[in-house]
C-alpha positions in Angstrom: -27.3 5.4 -39.7 -24.5 6.7 -38.1 -21.6 8.3 -40.2 -18.8 7.7 -37.8 -17.7 4.5 -36.2 -18.0 4.0 -32.4 -14.7 4.5 -30.7 -14.0 2.3 -27.6 -12.4 4.1 -24.6 -9.0 2.9 -23.1 -8.8 1.3 -20.1 -4.7 1.6 -19.2 -4.4 5.0 -20.1 -3.3 6.5 -16.5 -0.3 6.5 -14.4 0.7 8.0 -10.8 3.2 10.7 -10.3 6.6 9.5 -9.1 6.8 9.7 -5.5 10.7 10.0 -5.2 11.2 7.2 -2.8 14.5 6.0 -1.7 17.8 6.4 -0.2 19.0 9.8 -0.6 22.1 9.8 1.3 24.5 6.5 1.8 26.6 5.1 4.7 29.9 7.3 5.0 28.4 10.7 3.4 28.5 13.7 5.2 25.0 15.3 5.7 23.8 18.5 7.2 21.4 18.7 10.1 17.6 18.1 9.0 18.4 16.6 5.6 16.4 13.8 4.2 18.3 10.6 4.4 15.5 8.0 3.3 11.9 8.2 1.9 10.1 5.3 2.3 6.5 3.7 2.4 6.2 2.1 6.1 9.1 1.6 8.7 11.5 -1.0 6.3 14.5 1.2 7.6 14.2 2.5 11.4 16.2 5.5 12.5 19.3 4.9 14.5 21.4 7.1 16.5 20.8 10.7 16.4 18.2 10.4 13.8 14.1 10.7 13.7 11.2 9.5 11.9 9.1 12.0 10.6 5.5 12.4 9.6 5.8 10.8 6.2 8.1 8.0 7.2 11.0 10.1 6.4 14.4 9.4 8.3 16.2 12.7 9.2 
């Protein structure tokens, strides 16, 4: 006979690390060259005048 009761494993006990996505600087704010303005997944926000999209879909 077993001395201890069998314990089931949890199915929900995991979470991903935060990715810090979103707008970092808003309209009208002063920014320095090369600063990150938006971090995003995909291309929801496209770069405008004097901006570029980098490898991680970051608008600088």
